[in-house]
N, C-alpha and C positions, 0 to 999 in steps of 0.2 A: 840373365837369370839362370839358375841351376834348378832343374826340376826332375823328378822321377817320372818315367814314362812306362806304363804297362805295355808289355809286348804281346801283340796278337800276331797271327801269321804274316800279315802285311808288313807291320813295323819290324818284326823279327828279321824278315828278309833284308830290309834296308840296313839294319844294324850289322848284320853279317857281312853285307857287301861293303859297308864303310870300314869295318875292321879288316876286311880282306885287302883293301887298297893300301892300308898302312897309315894313312893320315887321320883316320878315325873321324872324318867329317861327314855330316849328312845335312839334309835340308828339312827343317821342321816347318810344316805348312798347316795353317788352320783349315778345317773342313766344315763348311756350313751347308746343311741340307744335302749332304752327299757330294758337294762340289768343293774342289780345292780353291783357296784364295789366290790372288795374283801376287801377293807379297808374302815371303816367309822369312825364317831366320836361319842363318848358317850356324850350326851347332857342332860341338865336338863331344865325343862319347867319353865321359869321365870314368864310368864304371858299369859293368854288366853283372847282374846277379839275380837274386830272388828277394821278393818282399817277405816280411814276417808271415804273411798268409800263404807263402809258397808259390805265388805267381811270379813268372819271369818278368824282369824289369831292367831298365837301363837308366842311368843318371846322365843327363846331357846338360851342356852349358851353352847358352846362346852367345854368339860372338858379334854378328853383324846382320843387318837387313839385306835381303837379296830379292831381286825381281825375277820371277819365274818365266822362263821362255818355253820353247817347244820341247817335246819329249825326244830323247835320243836312245839308240840301242846300247845295252850294257850287259855285262855278265850276271848270271844268277837270276833269281826271281824278283829282284828289286825293281822299283820304278826309277828310271834315270831321266833327268831333265836338265836342260841348260839353265843356268842361273847367273845373273850378273849382280855383283855387290853394289848396293846403293850408297853413294857418297853422301855423307851428312853435312849440310852447310853449317857454317859457323853461326852460333846463336846471335840473334838481333838484340837491339837495346831493350825492347819490351820483354824479352824472354826472362831477364833477371827479375823484373818486377813480378811477372807471373810465377816465377819459381819461388820467390819469397811468399807470395800469397798461397800458392799450392802447398808449400812446406808447412805454413801455419794451419791450413785447413786439415791436412793429413795428420798433423800433430794433435789437433782437436779430436779427430775421429779415433785415433789410436789411444788417446787418454781415456776416452769413454770405455774402451775395451781393456784398458790396463796393460797395453803392450809396450812396456817401457824400454825393453831391449830394442825393439823395432824402431822406437822413437830415436834412440841413440844412433842407430845405423843410418836413419834418414838425415839426422843432423850432421853426420860425418860426410855425406855425399856432397862433393863439390862440382862434379861434372853434371851439367844441366840435363844432358841426354840420359845419363844414368838415373837421375832423379825422376825423369819422366817415365823411363822404361820400367822403373821399379813398381809402377802401378799394376803390372801384370799379376802381382800377388794379391791385389785387392779383391776380396770376396764379393763386394757390393757391385762390381762391374760385371755386366753380362758378356757372353762370348762375342756378341756382335760389336759391343763397345770396344772390347780388347782387339778385335780384328781391325776396327777402324783406326785404333791407336797405332797398331803395327804398320798399317799402310801409310801413315802420315810421315813423310820424310823430314819435315821441318820440326825442330824442337819447339819453336814458338807455337806452332799449330797444335802440337801434342799437349803442351802445357795449357793452352787456351781451352782445349776440350776437357782436360782433366779438372781444371778449376770449376767449370760449369757443372760437371757431373758430381763432383764432391759437394758442391753447394746444394744440389738437389738431394743428394743422399743425406746431408746434414738436416735439411728441412724435414724430410721424411722421418728421420730419426727423432727429431724434436716432437713432431706430432704424435708419433708412436709412443714416445716416452711419456708425453702428457696424458694420452689416453690410458696407458698402463698405470700411471700414477693415480689418476682419478678412479679407475676401477679398483686399484689396490686400496685406496683410502675408503671408498664406499664399502668394499668388502670388509675392511677392518672395522668400520663403523657399525655395519650390520652385525658382525660377530660380537662386537663389544656390547651393542644393545641387547643382543640375544642372551649373552652371559649375564648382563645386569638384570634383565627381566626374569631369568631363571633364578638368580639370587634373590630378587625381590619376592618372587612367588614362594621361595623356600622360607624367607624371613616371615612373610605373612602367615604361612602355614604353621610355623613354630609359634607365632604369637596368637594363633587362633583367629586371625582376621582375614582368612582366605575369602576374598570377594570374587566369586567366579564370574568372569566376563568373556569367556571364550566362546567359540562357535558351538562347542558341545553343550555348554550351559544354555545358550540361546535355544538350541534344538529341544532341550528338555523343558525349558520354560514355555515354548510354543506348544509342545505336545500336551503339557499339563494344564495350560490356560483354557478357560471356557470361551472359545472363539467360535463365531459362525464358520460354517464349512469353507466358504470361499475365502474368507479372511485367513483361515488356517492354511489353506493351500498357498496363498500368496506369501504368507510369512515363512512357510517351509521352503519355498523357492528362494527367498532372500537368504535364509540360513544356508542353503546349498551354495549360493554365491559367496557368502562370507567364509565358508569352509575352504573354498577354492582360492580366495583372494589372499594376498600377502598381508601380514600385519602392518607392514610399512606403507601399503597402498592407501591413498586417501579414500578410495571407494569403501574400504572396510569400515572407516569411521562413519560414512554416510549410511551404510546399511545398519550399523549398530544403532544410530540415532533413530532411523525409521522403525526398527524393531522395538526400541524402547517406547516410541510414541504409540505404536499399535498395541503393545502389551499394557500400556497405561490407560487405554480407552476402556470405559465401562460397558463392554459389548452386551453383557447379559444382566447388568445391574439395573433394577427398576424399583422405585419406591411405591408403596401402596397408597392409593388416594384415600383421602378422608371421605367416608360415606355418610357422615352425619351432616345433613343440610342445615340443621338448626345451629350446630356448632360453627359451621363455616360462615353462616350469616352473622353470628355473634362476633366472630373475628373481624369480618369486613366492617361491621358497624362500629366496633371498638376503635379500629385504626383510622377510619375516615367518616366524616359526616357528609350526608348527601350522596351524590354520585350513584343514584339508584340504578341508572341504566347499566353501568358496568357490573354492579353487584348482581343484578338480575341475570345478566348474561353468564356470569361465572356459575351461578347456582343452576341455571339451565344446563350448562355443560356437565356439571356434577350429577344432576338428576339423570341425564341421558346415560352417562357412564355407569351409574348404579343400576339402572334398568337393564342395560346390556349385560352387565356382569351377572345379575340375577337370572337371566334367561340363557346364560352360557353362549352368548353371541360374540364370537371372537373377531379378530380383525378380518376385513374383507379385501381380498386381492393384495395382501401384504400391507395394506394401509391401516394405520392405527386410528385413534380417535382424537388426534391433536386438534388444536384450533389456532387461528391467527386473528388476533384482535388489534386494531389500530386505535390508540387513544389519542385523540386530537383535541387541542385546546390551548388557551393562552398559558404563559409561564406562571408557575406558582399555584396551580390548582390541584397538584398532587398526583400527576401522571406517573412519575418515576417511583414515588413511594408506594403507589398502588400496586405495582408489580410485586414488591416484597410482601405486601399484605395478601395478595392473591396466592402466592406460594405458601404462606402460612395457613391460609384457609384450606388449601388443597392438601396440605401435608407433603408438599414437594420441596425439592431443593431449588434455590434461586441463584441465578447468575445474571449479571448485567453486562451487556456489550455496548459500549459507547461508539456510535457511528459518526458523531459530529466531525466534519472536516476530512473524512476518509475520501481519497480520490484514486485509490489503487484497487483494481478488481481482485488482485491476489490476496488482499486483506480478508476478503470474504471466502474465496474459493481455495486459497493456499497457493504456494509457489511450486513450480515443477521441481522435481528432485535434481535436475541437471544444474540448477543454480547453486552457487556457493552460499551457504547460510540459509538454505530453504527451510521454511516453516509451514505447518498446516495453517489453515485459515482460522478466523475468529470463531466460527461456528464450532469447529472441531475442538478448539481450545476451550470453548465454553462448556462443551460436554465433558471434557476431561477434568475441568475445574469443578463442575457440578458433581461428578462421580456417579451419574446415573443417566439413563437414556430417555427419561421422561421428566426433565426439570421444567421450571418456568424460566424462559429466556427473555429478558427485556432488551429489545433493540432500541436503545435510547437515541433520540434526535434523528430519526430516519429521514426527515425532510432536509437535513443538513448535508446529505451526501452530494458529491459533485463529481462530474466526469473529468478525468485527467488524461495525461498522455499514456498512462498505463491501463486504460480501460475505464469502463463505467461500473462502479460497485453496485449501483441500484439495479443494473441488469443482471448482475450475478446473484442478487437476492431473489430474483423471480422464481428460481427453482426452489430455493430454501423455503419461501413463504407460500408455496402452492401445495395444499394438502393432497392434491392428486398426483404430485410428482416427487415430493420430498422423501418418500420411503426408499428411494434409490439415489439419494444425493451422493455425488462423487466429488471428493476433495482432490485437487490436483496433486497434493503431496502424498496423501494416503493411497490414492488410486484403487480404492475398494469401495463398494457400496455401503452407505451409511444410512440407517433408518432414522429419519427425523419426524416420522408421522405421529409419535407419541409426545412430542415436545409441544408445550403450550407457549406460543410466541406472542409476546405483547410488544407492539411497536408504538413509540410515542412521537408526536410531531406537534409543532406550533402552528404551521401553515399547511393546510391540506393541499392547497394548490401547488405547493413546491414538490409534492410527491409525484413521480411519474405515473401516468394513467394506468399502464399495465400492472405496475406494482400495487397501486391502490386497489385495483380490481381484485387482487388476490387476498385482500384483507377485509375483515368485517369492521366497518368504521363505527366507532362509538365516540361521540363528541362530549367533551367536558367543557361547558361554556362559561364556567365561572360560578361564583357563589353569591347568594343574596346576603343582605346585611345580617339577617337573623342567623344564617348558616355560618357566617364569619364569626359572629359573637360566640356561637356554640363551639366552633373549632378553636377559637382563642381561649375559651374557658376550659375546655377539656384537654387540649393538646399543647397549644403554643405556650400558654402561661405557665403550666407546670414545668415544661421543658426549660424555658428561660429562667424561671425561678431557681431551678436546680443548677443551671450553668452559672448563675450569679452567686451560688452558695447561700441562698436564702430559703426560708421555710414559709409555710402558709400562715404561721402565727406572726411572722415578722412583717409581711407585706400582704395586702389584700387589694385586688383591683375590682372595682364595682362593675357590674354588667353595663350600667349606663355609660361608664367610661370606655368600655370596650366598643360599644355601639358608636360612640362619638369618634373614636379612633378610626373605626372602619368607614364611617361616613364622611368625616371632615378632614382627616389627616392622611388617609391612604386610600384614595379612590382607585381601585384596581380590580381586575378579575380574580386574581389569586389571593394568596395570603402572605407572600414573602415580605412585603413592606410592613404589613401588620405585625409580623413576628419581629422585624427589626425595631419597630416602634416599642414593642413590649420589652425587647432587650435593652433599649435605651432607658426606659423607665426603671428597669431592674438595676442598671448600673448606677443611676442617680440615687435610687433608694439605698443601695449599698454604701454610697458615700455619706448619705444622710444618717444612716444607722451608726456610722463610725462616731459621729458627734453626739447623737441622741439615740439611745437604744430603744426608745419607745416604738411600738408597732406603728406601721405606716399604712394608711388607707388612701388609695388613689380613686377619686371619683370624678364625675364630669366637671365639678366646680374647680378643682385644683389641678386639672390636667394640663393647663397652660404652663404651670410651674415646671413640668417635666418635659413637655414636647414643644413648648412655644405656642404661638397662635395657629389656628387652623389654616391649612394651605388650600383647601377646596371648599368654596362656598357656592351656593346656587347663583348662577349668573345669567340664566336664560332670560329672566324678566328685564334685566338691565340691558342685555345685548339687543333684544328685539323691541326695545321701546321706540325705535325710530323705524320708519318704513324702509324696506329694502334689505332686511336681515331676517333670515329663516334658520331654524334649528334642525339640523339633519342628524342622522345616526349612521355610524360607520363601524367597520371591523378592521382592527389592525392585528399585527402579530402578537400584541399584548392583550387582546380581548376587544370588547366593544368600547366605543367612545362616542362622545357628543361632538358634532361638527357644526360650526356656524358658517353660513354663506352670506356674504355681504355684496350688495349691488348698489351702484350709483350711476347717475347720468350727468352729462355736462355738454356744453356747447363745443363743437369741434367737428372734425371729419367723421361722418357716420361710420360705425363699425363696433367691434366687440374686443375689449382688452381683457385678457385673462391672466391672473397672477396667483401665486400660492403653490408653485411647483406641481402643476397638474399633469397627469399622464394623458396620453392621446385619447383614451376612451372618455375620460372626464371632460376634456376639452370639447369632444363631440357632443356630450350631453348638454353642455352650456349652449352650443350653437343650436341644438335641437330645441331647447327650452325657449330661446329667443325667437326662433322661426315659428314655433307653435303660437306664441303670444302675439306676434305680429300678424299672423294669419287669422287668429280667432279672437283678437282683443275686443272687437266691437261686440261679438256674441257674448263675451264674458263680462261686458260692462266696463271695459277699460278705456282710457283715453287713447284713441288711435294715434295721436301725435306724441304721446309720452315716450315711446320707444323708437319711433321713426325719425330719422334725420338728426339724431343725437348720438354722441359717443357714449357707449355703455361700458362700464368697468365692473367686472365681477372678480371678487377676491375671496379666497378661502384660507382663513388663518388655521393653524400656524404656518407662516410662509416658509419656514425652514424645513418642514416635513413633507416629503414627496407623497402625493395622493393620486389614486387612480381607481377606476371602476365606474360602472353605470348607475349605482344605487343612489347617487345624489341627484338624479334627474328631477324628481318632483320637488325637491328642496330648492333647486335652482329656479324652476318655474315659479314657485311660491315667492321666492325673493324678488324676482323680476316683476311679478304681478303686484307685489306689495309696493315696489318702487313706482310702477306705472299708475297705480290707483291712489297712492298716498295713504293706504290703510296698513298699519303695522300688523305683523303676524302675532297671533295670540301666544303669550309667553309660555303657557303650560303645554304647548304642542311640540312634539318632535315627529319627524317623518323620514321614511326611506322608501325607495322604489325607483325603478327605471321608467323613463317616459319615452313615448314614441311621438312621431310627428303628428299622428292623428289624435294624440291626447290619451292613449291607453296607458295604464299603469301596469308594468310587467313585473313578475316575481323576481326576487333577489335572494341571496344566501345570508347566512349568519343572523337569522331573525332573533333567535334566543339571546345571543350575545348582545345584539343591539338593544333589545328590550331591557335586559339587565343593566346596560349602561344608562338607558333612559331612567330607570328606577333609581340608580345611584345618583344621577344628576338632579333628581328632584322633579322631573317632569311627571305629569299626571295623565296626559292624553297622548296617544301615539297613532300615527297613520301608517298602515302597511298595505301592500298590494292584496287584493282580494284572494288571489291564488296562493298566497302564503298563509291563509287561515289555518290549514292543518298543522303548521309549525307551532301554533299556540298551545297544542296539546303537551309539548315538552316543557312549557313554562312552569316554574314553581308556583304553587297556589298563592303564596303571599304576594308575589309579583302580579299575578293575574288580578288579585283583589285590589291592589294599589293603583293599577293602570287601567285607563279606559282605552281599549284598542279599537280603532276604526279600520275596517277592511274595505278599501275602495278600489274601483277599477277604472275611474275616469278622473282626469286632472281637474275638470270643472268642479266635481264634487270636493276634491281636495281644497281648491281655492275657496269654495263657499264655506268650508268648515274651518279652515286655518286662518283666514284673514279676519281682522276685527271689522265690525260693522262700520259703514261710512257715516260720518256725522253730517246732518243737513244744516245749512246756514239758517239761524233763527229769523233772519230778516225776511226769508221767503215765506215763513209761516206766521207772520205777524208777531215776531219777537219771541216765540216759544221754541226752544232748542229741543229737537227730537233726534232719535237715532234710528237710521234705516236698518231694518233687519235684513 
C-alpha cells in the first residue's frame, strides 16, 4: 500500500534516520493503546514534503511483513529495532475460492459507493496476497481488525477473515439502508399529506366551505359551549392533549370523537313540564283505556312537581325529582305504548332503549376509551338522542337482560335506576358525572320474577294485569278498529263492526290478557272486507251473526263443565308470561304398585305440592268423609294438561287436593268453580301471587265462582268492578272448607231410603 503519513517529532526522527542510511527503508508498526504491535511492514520512503494544510508528511510504500525483535542502539533520535522479514507461504487450494468470494463481496460494496475505478483495480489484481492486503484501504474495518489482518502470515487465513468481515458489513449496510429507506418514505408521505391538507384547506376556503376541525376550533367551541364546570375542565384538558398530539397520531382521532360526544350532549337543555293536570289526564285517557294505576301515579308525580315549583323548592343535595316506574304485565297490554303517552302528557321528549337480549355491561355503562371503537353506553346515547336532560326514557324488556362473559348489565343498571345515586352517574366513556335525577325512567317487563331483586327494589312496581272484556271492546272500538281500517284503506262508511262482534271476538276468538290477537283479528276482517268491496261496493256491516264468514268458527269455548263432569278433575288458575290462564288437573287411580305418578312437565315445587296433597288426604281422609282405602294401596296418577308446556309453582296445591279428593270420594268438582292457593301438610291455605291476573282469566273462561286464600283478600281491591260483580269470590283458609264448597254433594242410594233418591248436602 502507498499511504501518506503525517510527521510528528517521533516519526520525523525515523524518516530522517532512514534517509540518512541511504536505503530509505523504515519499519511501519501499528500502535494500539500506546503499545507497538508484534508485526509491522517494511516500507520505503517515496517522498517527503508538506500536505496542502502545511503539515510535514511523508509518502511511504509497504513492501513486506516483518516480525519485530528487540531494540538495538542506533544513531539519531530514532527508535532502532531488529526485524526479520516474514516469508509468505504459497496459497492453498481454498485460497482461490475465498478470493473469488471476497472479490465478489468487495465489488458489491464498492458498487453501492459508486467507486468504479477501484472496482477496475480490484479486478486487475491477480496476486492473492495483494488482493487480501488491499483491504487496508477499507474504511469499514477498524484498526484492531487491520492489525489482526497484518499479523496473519497465511493468505488463506487473511481471506477467510476478510470474507466474514465483509459479510457482516454488508448485513449492517442492508439493515441501515432499509431503515433509511423507511424513514425517507414516511417523511415523504408526511410531507405529501401535509401539502395535500394545506391545498385542501385552501380549496375549501376559496369555496367558502371551510369546516374548522382543528384543535384551535375545539378550544373555541368548548369555551363557548354551556357546559358544567367539571365537564368544561375535562374537555379543556383533552383539547390541550389534542394540541400537543400529531395529526397522524390515532390518539388525535379518539380525542376528537370524545370531544364531539361531549359537545353533542344536552348538558343544560331541559324541557318545561306540563303543569295542567286536567290536560295530562285527558292525554292519558285518550291514548289508553283503563290502566288507572299508572295514570294515577303519573298525575301524582306531576302534582308534586307543580307544588314544589310553586313554593320555589329546588333540588335537594343535587338530586332532582325524577322517578323510576316498573310496568309489569303480560304482552299486549300497552306497556311500551304507555311510555310514549306519558311523555306526551308531561310535555317531555321520549326515547326508547330496548334491553332485550343485552348481555354486555358496557352496553349500559359504555366502553373504556382505551378500546378501539369505544362508544358511550345506551343511557348516554338516549340523552343525546332526546336532546334534553329530563326526557322520559323507556327501558323496554328489562326482564330479558342476561349476564354474559362481559359482565352483568342488570348490575350496571343499579346505579342508573337509583334516585339516590343517579345524579352522579359516570359513564366509562365520558368519565364525567352525568345527572340522571331529572329523567323519568319507565321499565317494562313480562315476568317480575326474572328481574334481579336489588334492581326491582329500586323501582316502583305498577302491574298491568290485563283487560276485561268490556275494556277490550272499548279499546277495539276507539283505537284498534280505526287504525286497522286506515291501514286497509277503508273508511267508516264502507265498513262497520258492531260492538257485539267485537265482544265475541274478544271472548271466543282471542282469549288473551292483552289486545294483540284482537288487533290481528280485526286486521284479518279488514283485509277480507277490502276483497269483498272489490266485487261489490255496497257498505259492509260485520256483526256477531256473520263473524264466522270472516274469522271462521270460534277457537275458545267454555270447557270447564265438560272437563269436570267426571270425578278426579279440578279447575285451577295459573299465571304465565302471557297473563292468567285456566289450568285443569286430572287424577286417576288403578291397581298396581302403590305410589304417585306425575306427568305434564311439572317443576320440582309443583311435584312437591302433589306429594303434599296426597299425604294430607291420606292422613285426614277419614275426618273429611273420604274412603280410607280409595287412595291407599293403589297407584295414583296425576296429570296436568297441556303436557308440552312446563309448569311450576306452589299455587296449584288446593286444586290438586280437590282433584284427589274428588277421585277418592267419587264426587265431581262443581264446574263453575276455579281455585288457586298453596296448601300445607296441616291443611292451611297459604297466599299466592298474581291474584288479579288469575281472576281475570277465570272471568274470561266463563267461571262464576273462585276460591282464593283468605290472606289474599286485600288483592281484590285491584279487581275491576265488572269482574267483581261477575265473580263470586270465596276467601278460605282451610282445605276442608275448600272441599266442602267445591265438591258436588254425594248422592245416596234410593234403596236405602225405601226407593226415594235424595242428595246429601
